[in-house]
C-alpha atoms as an extended CHARMM CRD file, in Angstrom:
* protein
*
       247  EXT
         1         1  UNK       CA             21.8660000000      -57.3630000000       28.5570000000  PROA      1               0.0000000000
         2         2  UNK       CA             18.8390000000      -56.7000000000       26.3740000000  PROA      2               0.0000000000
         3         3  UNK       CA             15.0840000000      -56.8380000000       26.6100000000  PROA      3               0.0000000000
         4         4  UNK       CA             13.5020000000      -59.9020000000       25.0400000000  PROA      4               0.0000000000
         5         5  UNK       CA             10.1610000000      -59.8530000000       23.1400000000  PROA      5               0.0000000000
         6         6  UNK       CA              7.0970000000      -61.6690000000       24.4820000000  PROA      6               0.0000000000
         7         7  UNK       CA              3.5110000000      -62.2150000000       23.3220000000  PROA      7               0.0000000000
         8         8  UNK       CA              1.6530000000      -62.1310000000       19.9960000000  PROA      8               0.0000000000
         9         9  UNK       CA              2.0490000000      -65.8790000000       19.3850000000  PROA      9               0.0000000000
        10        10  UNK       CA             -0.5450000000      -68.6380000000       18.8600000000  PROA      10              0.0000000000
        11        11  UNK       CA             -0.0180000000      -69.7840000000       22.4450000000  PROA      11              0.0000000000
        12        12  UNK       CA             -0.4540000000      -66.3980000000       24.1550000000  PROA      12              0.0000000000
        13        13  UNK       CA             -4.1990000000      -66.2620000000       24.7530000000  PROA      13              0.0000000000
        14        14  UNK       CA             -6.3630000000      -65.1420000000       27.6550000000  PROA      14              0.0000000000
        15        15  UNK       CA             -9.2470000000      -67.6050000000       27.9190000000  PROA      15              0.0000000000
        16        16  UNK       CA            -11.5930000000      -69.4220000000       30.2570000000  PROA      16              0.0000000000
        17        17  UNK       CA            -13.3190000000      -72.7780000000       29.9880000000  PROA      17              0.0000000000
        18        18  UNK       CA            -16.6090000000      -72.4610000000       28.1330000000  PROA      18              0.0000000000
        19        19  UNK       CA            -19.4120000000      -74.8330000000       27.1750000000  PROA      19              0.0000000000
        20        20  UNK       CA            -18.7340000000      -78.5400000000       27.5510000000  PROA      20              0.0000000000
        21        21  UNK       CA            -18.5420000000      -80.7370000000       24.4620000000  PROA      21              0.0000000000
        22        22  UNK       CA            -20.2470000000      -84.0680000000       25.0000000000  PROA      22              0.0000000000
        23        23  UNK       CA            -20.4440000000      -87.2580000000       23.0160000000  PROA      23              0.0000000000
        24        24  UNK       CA            -22.7900000000      -90.0380000000       24.1060000000  PROA      24              0.0000000000
        25        25  UNK       CA            -23.3490000000      -88.1450000000       27.3550000000  PROA      25              0.0000000000
        26        26  UNK       CA            -19.5940000000      -88.1120000000       27.9960000000  PROA      26              0.0000000000
        27        27  UNK       CA            -17.7440000000      -84.7880000000       28.2450000000  PROA      27              0.0000000000
        28        28  UNK       CA            -14.9380000000      -84.9270000000       25.6940000000  PROA      28              0.0000000000
        29        29  UNK       CA            -13.7780000000      -81.3290000000       25.8890000000  PROA      29              0.0000000000
        30        30  UNK       CA            -14.6830000000      -77.6970000000       26.3870000000  PROA      30              0.0000000000
        31        31  UNK       CA            -15.0550000000      -74.6880000000       24.1400000000  PROA      31              0.0000000000
        32        32  UNK       CA            -12.3890000000      -72.0940000000       24.9780000000  PROA      32              0.0000000000
        33        33  UNK       CA            -13.7720000000      -68.6020000000       25.5200000000  PROA      33              0.0000000000
        34        34  UNK       CA            -11.4100000000      -65.7430000000       24.6880000000  PROA      34              0.0000000000
        35        35  UNK       CA            -11.3950000000      -62.6960000000       26.9620000000  PROA      35              0.0000000000
        36        36  UNK       CA            -10.7350000000      -59.5290000000       24.9180000000  PROA      36              0.0000000000
        37        37  UNK       CA             -9.5380000000      -56.5910000000       26.9990000000  PROA      37              0.0000000000
        38        38  UNK       CA             -8.6710000000      -58.7470000000       30.0180000000  PROA      38              0.0000000000
        39        39  UNK       CA             -5.8760000000      -57.3520000000       32.1760000000  PROA      39              0.0000000000
        40        40  UNK       CA             -2.8380000000      -59.6200000000       32.4730000000  PROA      40              0.0000000000
        41        41  UNK       CA             -0.2950000000      -59.2180000000       35.2560000000  PROA      41              0.0000000000
        42        42  UNK       CA              3.1920000000      -60.6610000000       35.0640000000  PROA      42              0.0000000000
        43        43  UNK       CA              5.1600000000      -62.3500000000       37.8420000000  PROA      43              0.0000000000
        44        44  UNK       CA              8.5810000000      -63.8680000000       38.4380000000  PROA      44              0.0000000000
        45        45  UNK       CA              7.2130000000      -67.1170000000       39.9150000000  PROA      45              0.0000000000
        46        46  UNK       CA              4.2840000000      -69.4970000000       39.4290000000  PROA      46              0.0000000000
        47        47  UNK       CA              3.1160000000      -68.7620000000       42.9770000000  PROA      47              0.0000000000
        48        48  UNK       CA              4.0960000000      -65.9540000000       45.3150000000  PROA      48              0.0000000000
        49        49  UNK       CA              7.0300000000      -63.9980000000       43.9710000000  PROA      49              0.0000000000
        50        50  UNK       CA              7.0870000000      -60.4000000000       42.7840000000  PROA      50              0.0000000000
        51        51  UNK       CA              4.9520000000      -58.6890000000       40.1720000000  PROA      51              0.0000000000
        52        52  UNK       CA              6.8800000000      -57.5820000000       37.0850000000  PROA      52              0.0000000000
        53        53  UNK       CA              5.9250000000      -54.1110000000       35.8640000000  PROA      53              0.0000000000
        54        54  UNK       CA              9.0560000000      -53.1980000000       33.9020000000  PROA      54              0.0000000000
        55        55  UNK       CA              7.7060000000      -53.9270000000       30.4110000000  PROA      55              0.0000000000
        56        56  UNK       CA              7.8320000000      -51.7300000000       27.3240000000  PROA      56              0.0000000000
        57        57  UNK       CA              6.2160000000      -51.2310000000       23.9280000000  PROA      57              0.0000000000
        58        58  UNK       CA              8.5390000000      -52.8090000000       21.3110000000  PROA      58              0.0000000000
        59        59  UNK       CA              7.6100000000      -50.1700000000       18.7290000000  PROA      59              0.0000000000
        60        60  UNK       CA              8.2390000000      -47.0650000000       20.8350000000  PROA      60              0.0000000000
        61        61  UNK       CA             10.1790000000      -48.2350000000       23.8780000000  PROA      61              0.0000000000
        62        62  UNK       CA              7.5990000000      -46.5540000000       26.1090000000  PROA      62              0.0000000000
        63        63  UNK       CA              6.5890000000      -48.2370000000       29.3940000000  PROA      63              0.0000000000
        64        64  UNK       CA              3.3710000000      -50.2660000000       29.3240000000  PROA      64              0.0000000000
        65        65  UNK       CA              1.2760000000      -49.3510000000       32.3640000000  PROA      65              0.0000000000
        66        66  UNK       CA             -1.3080000000      -52.1100000000       31.9420000000  PROA      66              0.0000000000
        67        67  UNK       CA             -1.0200000000      -55.1900000000       29.7480000000  PROA      67              0.0000000000
        68        68  UNK       CA             -4.3910000000      -56.1840000000       28.3030000000  PROA      68              0.0000000000
        69        69  UNK       CA             -5.5090000000      -58.7840000000       25.7810000000  PROA      69              0.0000000000
        70        70  UNK       CA             -6.3920000000      -57.4540000000       22.3250000000  PROA      70              0.0000000000
        71        71  UNK       CA             -9.7810000000      -57.6340000000       20.6090000000  PROA      71              0.0000000000
        72        72  UNK       CA             -9.2710000000      -61.3480000000       19.8960000000  PROA      72              0.0000000000
        73        73  UNK       CA             -8.0590000000      -62.2270000000       23.3940000000  PROA      73              0.0000000000
        74        74  UNK       CA             -4.4050000000      -62.4990000000       22.3340000000  PROA      74              0.0000000000
        75        75  UNK       CA             -1.6700000000      -61.0780000000       24.5570000000  PROA      75              0.0000000000
        76        76  UNK       CA             -0.0070000000      -58.3350000000       22.4510000000  PROA      76              0.0000000000
        77        77  UNK       CA              3.7230000000      -58.1250000000       21.9380000000  PROA      77              0.0000000000
        78        78  UNK       CA              5.7840000000      -56.4720000000       24.6630000000  PROA      78              0.0000000000
        79        79  UNK       CA              9.4030000000      -56.3740000000       25.7790000000  PROA      79              0.0000000000
        80        80  UNK       CA             10.2800000000      -57.8150000000       29.1780000000  PROA      80              0.0000000000
        81        81  UNK       CA             12.9050000000      -56.6460000000       31.6670000000  PROA      81              0.0000000000
        82        82  UNK       CA             16.5990000000      -56.8480000000       30.7300000000  PROA      82              0.0000000000
        83        83  UNK       CA             17.8280000000      -60.4270000000       30.3960000000  PROA      83              0.0000000000
        84        84  UNK       CA             14.5140000000      -62.0590000000       31.3960000000  PROA      84              0.0000000000
        85        85  UNK       CA             13.3570000000      -64.8970000000       29.1260000000  PROA      85              0.0000000000
        86        86  UNK       CA             10.4930000000      -66.3820000000       31.1430000000  PROA      86              0.0000000000
        87        87  UNK       CA              7.5720000000      -64.7640000000       32.9660000000  PROA      87              0.0000000000
        88        88  UNK       CA              4.3630000000      -65.9880000000       34.5710000000  PROA      88              0.0000000000
        89        89  UNK       CA              1.0870000000      -64.4330000000       33.3800000000  PROA      89              0.0000000000
        90        90  UNK       CA             -2.1290000000      -64.2090000000       35.3960000000  PROA      90              0.0000000000
        91        91  UNK       CA             -5.5170000000      -63.0130000000       34.1120000000  PROA      91              0.0000000000
        92        92  UNK       CA             -6.0440000000      -61.0110000000       37.3060000000  PROA      92              0.0000000000
        93        93  UNK       CA             -4.8080000000      -57.7490000000       38.7580000000  PROA      93              0.0000000000
        94        94  UNK       CA             -3.4190000000      -59.3610000000       41.9140000000  PROA      94              0.0000000000
        95        95  UNK       CA             -1.9690000000      -62.5670000000       40.4660000000  PROA      95              0.0000000000
        96        96  UNK       CA             -4.5520000000      -64.7580000000       42.1820000000  PROA      96              0.0000000000
        97        97  UNK       CA             -5.7850000000      -66.3540000000       38.9420000000  PROA      97              0.0000000000
        98        98  UNK       CA             -3.7870000000      -69.3470000000       37.7350000000  PROA      98              0.0000000000
        99        99  UNK       CA             -0.4370000000      -68.2710000000       36.3350000000  PROA      99              0.0000000000
       100       100  UNK       CA              0.8880000000      -69.6660000000       33.0830000000  PROA      100             0.0000000000
       101       101  UNK       CA              4.4060000000      -69.4830000000       31.6700000000  PROA      101             0.0000000000
       102       102  UNK       CA              5.0250000000      -66.7690000000       29.0720000000  PROA      102             0.0000000000
       103       103  UNK       CA              8.2150000000      -67.4690000000       27.1080000000  PROA      103             0.0000000000
       104       104  UNK       CA             10.3430000000      -64.9710000000       25.1610000000  PROA      104             0.0000000000
       105       105  UNK       CA              9.7160000000      -65.3300000000       21.4360000000  PROA      105             0.0000000000
       106       106  UNK       CA             13.4040000000      -64.9920000000       20.4990000000  PROA      106             0.0000000000
       107       107  UNK       CA             14.4480000000      -67.9550000000       22.6450000000  PROA      107             0.0000000000
       108       108  UNK       CA             15.0260000000      -70.0360000000       19.5160000000  PROA      108             0.0000000000
       109       109  UNK       CA             17.5230000000      -67.4520000000       18.2440000000  PROA      109             0.0000000000
       110       110  UNK       CA             19.3870000000      -67.5940000000       21.5670000000  PROA      110             0.0000000000
       111       111  UNK       CA             19.5310000000      -71.3920000000       21.4080000000  PROA      111             0.0000000000
       112       112  UNK       CA             20.8610000000      -71.2810000000       17.8380000000  PROA      112             0.0000000000
       113       113  UNK       CA             23.5700000000      -68.8290000000       18.9260000000  PROA      113             0.0000000000
       114       114  UNK       CA             24.5120000000      -71.0300000000       21.8820000000  PROA      114             0.0000000000
       115       115  UNK       CA             24.6730000000      -74.0730000000       19.5980000000  PROA      115             0.0000000000
       116       116  UNK       CA             27.1340000000      -72.1840000000       17.3870000000  PROA      116             0.0000000000
       117       117  UNK       CA             29.2710000000      -71.2530000000       20.3790000000  PROA      117             0.0000000000
       118       118  UNK       CA             29.2540000000      -74.8030000000       21.7530000000  PROA      118             0.0000000000
       119       119  UNK       CA             30.2290000000      -76.1840000000       18.3490000000  PROA      119             0.0000000000
       120       120  UNK       CA             33.0790000000      -73.6690000000       18.2270000000  PROA      120             0.0000000000
       121       121  UNK       CA             34.2780000000      -74.6600000000       21.6890000000  PROA      121             0.0000000000
       122       122  UNK       CA             34.1070000000      -78.3650000000       20.8880000000  PROA      122             0.0000000000
       123       123  UNK       CA             36.1780000000      -77.8160000000       17.7540000000  PROA      123             0.0000000000
       124       124  UNK       CA             38.9040000000      -76.0140000000       19.6570000000  PROA      124             0.0000000000
       125       125  UNK       CA             37.4660000000      -72.5760000000       20.3890000000  PROA      125             0.0000000000
       126       126  UNK       CA             38.6960000000      -70.6090000000       17.4110000000  PROA      126             0.0000000000
       127       127  UNK       CA             37.6160000000      -67.7990000000       15.1480000000  PROA      127             0.0000000000
       128       128  UNK       CA             35.5310000000      -64.8670000000       16.3050000000  PROA      128             0.0000000000
       129       129  UNK       CA             33.6270000000      -66.8110000000       18.9450000000  PROA      129             0.0000000000
       130       130  UNK       CA             36.2040000000      -67.4540000000       21.6520000000  PROA      130             0.0000000000
       131       131  UNK       CA             39.1720000000      -65.1800000000       22.4640000000  PROA      131             0.0000000000
       132       132  UNK       CA             42.5540000000      -66.8110000000       23.0150000000  PROA      132             0.0000000000
       133       133  UNK       CA             45.9070000000      -65.5980000000       24.3330000000  PROA      133             0.0000000000
       134       134  UNK       CA             49.2130000000      -66.2760000000       22.5690000000  PROA      134             0.0000000000
       135       135  UNK       CA             52.2380000000      -65.9330000000       24.8730000000  PROA      135             0.0000000000
       136       136  UNK       CA             55.8650000000      -65.3020000000       23.9440000000  PROA      136             0.0000000000
       137       137  UNK       CA             58.5140000000      -65.7990000000       26.6400000000  PROA      137             0.0000000000
       138       138  UNK       CA             62.2330000000      -65.1890000000       27.0650000000  PROA      138             0.0000000000
       139       139  UNK       CA             64.5910000000      -65.5940000000       30.0090000000  PROA      139             0.0000000000
       140       140  UNK       CA             66.2200000000      -62.2280000000       29.3040000000  PROA      140             0.0000000000
       141       141  UNK       CA             66.1210000000      -59.3930000000       26.8070000000  PROA      141             0.0000000000
       142       142  UNK       CA             69.3660000000      -57.5280000000       27.3360000000  PROA      142             0.0000000000
       143       143  UNK       CA             70.3730000000      -54.2630000000       25.7190000000  PROA      143             0.0000000000
       144       144  UNK       CA             72.5620000000      -56.1870000000       23.2660000000  PROA      144             0.0000000000
       145       145  UNK       CA             69.8140000000      -58.7060000000       22.4710000000  PROA      145             0.0000000000
       146       146  UNK       CA             67.3300000000      -55.9390000000       21.7300000000  PROA      146             0.0000000000
       147       147  UNK       CA             69.8590000000      -54.1330000000       19.5360000000  PROA      147             0.0000000000
       148       148  UNK       CA             70.4810000000      -57.2760000000       17.4820000000  PROA      148             0.0000000000
       149       149  UNK       CA             67.6180000000      -59.6880000000       18.2170000000  PROA      149             0.0000000000
       150       150  UNK       CA             67.7000000000      -63.3030000000       17.0230000000  PROA      150             0.0000000000
       151       151  UNK       CA             65.0540000000      -64.5060000000       14.5410000000  PROA      151             0.0000000000
       152       152  UNK       CA             61.7030000000      -64.2970000000       16.3660000000  PROA      152             0.0000000000
       153       153  UNK       CA             59.4820000000      -67.2350000000       17.1720000000  PROA      153             0.0000000000
       154       154  UNK       CA             56.3700000000      -67.4170000000       14.9970000000  PROA      154             0.0000000000
       155       155  UNK       CA             52.8380000000      -68.2790000000       16.1240000000  PROA      155             0.0000000000
       156       156  UNK       CA             50.6330000000      -69.1110000000       13.1470000000  PROA      156             0.0000000000
       157       157  UNK       CA             46.8800000000      -68.6870000000       12.9110000000  PROA      157             0.0000000000
       158       158  UNK       CA             45.8040000000      -72.2730000000       12.2380000000  PROA      158             0.0000000000
       159       159  UNK       CA             42.1370000000      -71.7150000000       13.1110000000  PROA      159             0.0000000000
       160       160  UNK       CA             40.9340000000      -71.5640000000        9.5260000000  PROA      160             0.0000000000
       161       161  UNK       CA             39.2640000000      -68.2110000000       10.2710000000  PROA      161             0.0000000000
       162       162  UNK       CA             40.4470000000      -64.6250000000       10.2740000000  PROA      162             0.0000000000
       163       163  UNK       CA             41.1280000000      -63.2190000000       13.7340000000  PROA      163             0.0000000000
       164       164  UNK       CA             41.9760000000      -59.8040000000       15.1760000000  PROA      164             0.0000000000
       165       165  UNK       CA             44.7150000000      -58.7640000000       17.5810000000  PROA      165             0.0000000000
       166       166  UNK       CA             42.7160000000      -57.2920000000       20.4450000000  PROA      166             0.0000000000
       167       167  UNK       CA             45.3150000000      -56.3250000000       23.0420000000  PROA      167             0.0000000000
       168       168  UNK       CA             48.9290000000      -56.7970000000       24.1440000000  PROA      168             0.0000000000
       169       169  UNK       CA             50.4090000000      -57.0640000000       27.6420000000  PROA      169             0.0000000000
       170       170  UNK       CA             54.0920000000      -57.3420000000       28.5960000000  PROA      170             0.0000000000
       171       171  UNK       CA             55.4050000000      -58.4320000000       31.9920000000  PROA      171             0.0000000000
       172       172  UNK       CA             58.6300000000      -59.4080000000       33.7730000000  PROA      172             0.0000000000
       173       173  UNK       CA             59.4410000000      -61.2470000000       36.9780000000  PROA      173             0.0000000000
       174       174  UNK       CA             62.5330000000      -59.1180000000       37.6990000000  PROA      174             0.0000000000
       175       175  UNK       CA             61.9360000000      -55.4550000000       36.8680000000  PROA      175             0.0000000000
       176       176  UNK       CA             64.2170000000      -53.4740000000       34.5490000000  PROA      176             0.0000000000
       177       177  UNK       CA             66.7060000000      -51.2690000000       36.3940000000  PROA      177             0.0000000000
       178       178  UNK       CA             68.0720000000      -48.9880000000       33.6770000000  PROA      178             0.0000000000
       179       179  UNK       CA             65.9010000000      -48.9130000000       30.5680000000  PROA      179             0.0000000000
       180       180  UNK       CA             62.1730000000      -48.8000000000       29.9130000000  PROA      180             0.0000000000
       181       181  UNK       CA             61.7230000000      -52.0550000000       28.0000000000  PROA      181             0.0000000000
       182       182  UNK       CA             59.7180000000      -51.9570000000       24.7790000000  PROA      182             0.0000000000
       183       183  UNK       CA             58.2340000000      -54.6310000000       22.5120000000  PROA      183             0.0000000000
       184       184  UNK       CA             56.7360000000      -54.6340000000       19.0330000000  PROA      184             0.0000000000
       185       185  UNK       CA             54.0340000000      -57.0960000000       17.9620000000  PROA      185             0.0000000000
       186       186  UNK       CA             53.8960000000      -57.8960000000       14.2660000000  PROA      186             0.0000000000
       187       187  UNK       CA             51.6330000000      -59.8170000000       11.8910000000  PROA      187             0.0000000000
       188       188  UNK       CA             53.5760000000      -61.2110000000        8.9370000000  PROA      188             0.0000000000
       189       189  UNK       CA             56.4100000000      -58.8300000000        9.7940000000  PROA      189             0.0000000000
       190       190  UNK       CA             54.2610000000      -55.6720000000        9.9580000000  PROA      190             0.0000000000
       191       191  UNK       CA             53.6870000000      -53.9180000000       13.2720000000  PROA      191             0.0000000000
       192       192  UNK       CA             50.1690000000      -53.7270000000       14.6900000000  PROA      192             0.0000000000
       193       193  UNK       CA             51.1260000000      -50.3220000000       16.1250000000  PROA      193             0.0000000000
       194       194  UNK       CA             51.0470000000      -47.1530000000       14.0340000000  PROA      194             0.0000000000
       195       195  UNK       CA             53.8700000000      -45.5370000000       16.0040000000  PROA      195             0.0000000000
       196       196  UNK       CA             56.6790000000      -46.6940000000       18.2780000000  PROA      196             0.0000000000
       197       197  UNK       CA             55.1570000000      -44.7380000000       21.1630000000  PROA      197             0.0000000000
       198       198  UNK       CA             52.0640000000      -46.9620000000       20.9860000000  PROA      198             0.0000000000
       199       199  UNK       CA             53.9610000000      -50.1740000000       21.7600000000  PROA      199             0.0000000000
       200       200  UNK       CA             53.7940000000      -51.8440000000       25.1940000000  PROA      200             0.0000000000
       201       201  UNK       CA             56.6320000000      -50.7140000000       27.4600000000  PROA      201             0.0000000000
       202       202  UNK       CA             57.6640000000      -51.6830000000       30.9840000000  PROA      202             0.0000000000
       203       203  UNK       CA             58.9750000000      -48.7450000000       33.0600000000  PROA      203             0.0000000000
       204       204  UNK       CA             62.1020000000      -49.0080000000       35.1980000000  PROA      204             0.0000000000
       205       205  UNK       CA             61.2290000000      -50.6820000000       38.4940000000  PROA      205             0.0000000000
       206       206  UNK       CA             57.8800000000      -51.9770000000       37.2050000000  PROA      206             0.0000000000
       207       207  UNK       CA             56.7370000000      -55.4910000000       36.3580000000  PROA      207             0.0000000000
       208       208  UNK       CA             54.1130000000      -54.8120000000       33.7180000000  PROA      208             0.0000000000
       209       209  UNK       CA             53.3490000000      -52.6020000000       30.7590000000  PROA      209             0.0000000000
       210       210  UNK       CA             49.6460000000      -52.6090000000       31.3620000000  PROA      210             0.0000000000
       211       211  UNK       CA             47.3430000000      -53.6290000000       28.5240000000  PROA      211             0.0000000000
       212       212  UNK       CA             47.5430000000      -51.7300000000       25.2360000000  PROA      212             0.0000000000
       213       213  UNK       CA             45.4970000000      -52.0060000000       22.0470000000  PROA      213             0.0000000000
       214       214  UNK       CA             46.7770000000      -51.9890000000       18.4610000000  PROA      214             0.0000000000
       215       215  UNK       CA             46.7650000000      -48.6300000000       16.6870000000  PROA      215             0.0000000000
       216       216  UNK       CA             47.6160000000      -50.0070000000       13.2500000000  PROA      216             0.0000000000
       217       217  UNK       CA             46.2300000000      -52.9290000000       11.2620000000  PROA      217             0.0000000000
       218       218  UNK       CA             45.2250000000      -55.6680000000       13.7100000000  PROA      218             0.0000000000
       219       219  UNK       CA             43.9390000000      -58.2600000000       11.2250000000  PROA      219             0.0000000000
       220       220  UNK       CA             45.3600000000      -61.7330000000       11.8800000000  PROA      220             0.0000000000
       221       221  UNK       CA             44.2870000000      -63.7250000000        8.8400000000  PROA      221             0.0000000000
       222       222  UNK       CA             44.2050000000      -67.5050000000        8.6690000000  PROA      222             0.0000000000
       223       223  UNK       CA             47.7100000000      -68.6890000000        7.7930000000  PROA      223             0.0000000000
       224       224  UNK       CA             49.3570000000      -65.4720000000        9.0030000000  PROA      224             0.0000000000
       225       225  UNK       CA             51.8410000000      -65.4630000000       11.8630000000  PROA      225             0.0000000000
       226       226  UNK       CA             52.4980000000      -63.3760000000       14.9680000000  PROA      226             0.0000000000
       227       227  UNK       CA             55.9330000000      -62.3690000000       16.1930000000  PROA      227             0.0000000000
       228       228  UNK       CA             57.1740000000      -60.3020000000       19.1190000000  PROA      228             0.0000000000
       229       229  UNK       CA             60.2940000000      -58.2240000000       18.5380000000  PROA      229             0.0000000000
       230       230  UNK       CA             62.0600000000      -56.5330000000       21.4790000000  PROA      230             0.0000000000
       231       231  UNK       CA             63.0390000000      -52.9760000000       20.5850000000  PROA      231             0.0000000000
       232       232  UNK       CA             64.5210000000      -51.8100000000       23.9130000000  PROA      232             0.0000000000
       233       233  UNK       CA             66.1250000000      -54.2130000000       26.4080000000  PROA      233             0.0000000000
       234       234  UNK       CA             67.4740000000      -54.0950000000       29.9520000000  PROA      234             0.0000000000
       235       235  UNK       CA             70.3310000000      -56.1000000000       31.4530000000  PROA      235             0.0000000000
       236       236  UNK       CA             68.6420000000      -56.6610000000       34.8230000000  PROA      236             0.0000000000
       237       237  UNK       CA             65.1790000000      -57.7620000000       33.7120000000  PROA      237             0.0000000000
       238       238  UNK       CA             64.3850000000      -61.4810000000       33.7740000000  PROA      238             0.0000000000
       239       239  UNK       CA             61.5440000000      -63.8500000000       32.8730000000  PROA      239             0.0000000000
       240       240  UNK       CA             59.8190000000      -61.7510000000       30.2220000000  PROA      240             0.0000000000
       241       241  UNK       CA             56.3780000000      -62.6490000000       28.8580000000  PROA      241             0.0000000000
       242       242  UNK       CA             54.4340000000      -60.8400000000       26.1430000000  PROA      242             0.0000000000
       243       243  UNK       CA             50.7830000000      -61.9080000000       25.9300000000  PROA      243             0.0000000000
       244       244  UNK       CA             48.8270000000      -61.2180000000       22.7410000000  PROA      244             0.0000000000
       245       245  UNK       CA             45.0380000000      -61.4850000000       22.9140000000  PROA      245             0.0000000000
       246       246  UNK       CA             43.3410000000      -62.4650000000       19.6410000000  PROA      246             0.0000000000
       247       247  UNK       CA             39.6610000000      -62.9470000000       18.8840000000  PROA      247             0.0000000000
């Protein structure tokens, strides 16, 4: 998480009620009186709660020991604790004065980012916003099948956006008994692994390769296709699945 900025806005003032404004002997308002230099304490609740002291100077990153209003009575900019977007400010050292909400000034940016993510999800969750897993399955991959594999199934990128192969994981229900099974993942016929030793492999007696990352080009452009090509098979292994994570 990150620290969010607070303060230095037109709503962050330390003030008290001043002289009454009257019209025809009727009070219609009050003159606000700014309090330059007034200490402001921060809390995690409107009443009760715990005082928040973990705030820093946005320019230097140094801790701020005491938060005070500037010469105009405005609360200066500061960074709050990690991940906190709302605090309660009190113009008193013990929090006894009325507490008012102090909102992170980058909240609008967060909302805009969330709107983008929601729009992406509602349109199918594609592109760089939401990872997805493409799975290739086979009942068996025997030694003979790996030596002369049939044409591979293709999974096209139909998202309209360029994606990246993030990781690959191979698994079996029945473990290989003789050979360490190996699989190659390709984009448009070109391996995403720089060397054969980088490919996912399932050891004899095991059920999974573990997760491996591409060591070659991992770009999965819109309109490109993924294939999985077995390079080493085993006659005993059954129910093979190769999962390719793209984002």
